[in-house]
C-alpha positions in Angstrom: -7.5 -23.9 14.5 -10.3 -24.4 17.1 -10.2 -22.9 20.6 -9.6 -25.3 23.4 -10.4 -25.0 27.1 -7.6 -26.0 29.4 -7.1 -25.7 33.2 -4.5 -23.7 35.1 -2.8 -26.1 37.6 -2.3 -25.3 41.3 1.3 -24.3 40.4 0.1 -21.9 37.7 1.1 -24.2 34.8 -0.8 -24.9 31.6 -0.6 -27.9 29.3 -0.9 -26.9 25.6 -2.5 -29.8 23.8 -0.2 -31.9 21.5 -2.2 -31.2 18.4 -1.8 -27.5 18.8 1.9 -27.8 19.6 2.5 -29.9 16.5 0.5 -27.5 14.3 2.6 -24.5 15.5 5.9 -26.5 15.6 6.4 -25.8 19.3 8.9 -28.3 20.8 9.7 -29.1 24.4 11.8 -26.5 26.2 10.9 -23.9 23.6 10.8 -20.3 24.9 7.5 -18.5 24.4 6.5 -14.9 25.0 3.3 -14.4 27.1 1.6 -11.1 26.0 -1.3 -9.6 28.0 -4.3 -9.0 25.7 -7.5 -7.5 27.0 -8.7 -9.8 29.7 -6.5 -12.7 28.6 -3.1 -13.6 27.3 -1.5 -14.6 24.0 1.4 -17.0 23.6 3.8 -16.5 20.7 7.4 -17.2 19.7 9.8 -14.5 20.8 10.9 -12.3 18.0 14.1 -13.5 16.2 17.1 -11.4 16.9 17.7 -8.8 14.2 14.1 -9.1 12.8 11.6 -6.4 13.2 7.8 -6.4 13.1 5.5 -3.6 12.0 5.0 -2.3 15.5 8.8 -1.8 15.8 8.6 0.7 12.9 6.1 3.1 14.7 7.7 6.5 15.0 10.6 5.7 12.8 9.8 8.5 10.4 9.6 11.5 12.7 7.9 14.6 11.5 8.1 17.9 13.4 5.8 20.1 11.3 2.1 21.0 11.5 -0.4 18.2 11.0 -1.0 17.2 7.4 -4.5 16.3 6.4 -5.0 12.7 5.3 -6.4 13.7 1.9 -3.2 15.7 1.2 -1.1 12.7 2.2 -3.0 10.4 -0.1 -2.9 12.7 -3.1 -1.0 11.2 -6.1 2.4 12.6 -6.7 2.5 14.8 -9.8 5.8 14.3 -11.8 7.0 16.4 -14.6 7.9 14.7 -17.8 11.6 14.9 -16.9 11.1 13.4 -13.5 8.9 10.7 -15.0 11.5 9.8 -17.6 14.3 9.7 -15.0 12.2 7.5 -12.7 11.7 5.0 -15.6 15.5 4.6 -16.2 
């Protein structure tokens, strides 16, 4: 999708071109969320109730110990033969 230049009206309104609205399936009276981004804004559909996005999961798994080095976190898990067999079942 190409960037389009539009003008802000004297009443602070924007008109989103029809081609863009059709491509995004945005209908009349549809609610949109206006998100400040850097020196501009982003329009998006509001999140559907009950659905989460990745940003909502930040901090979900809380850890209160000392910092763990990244190479330790990325190390493969070593399973015993018994654990491996139980995992396959």
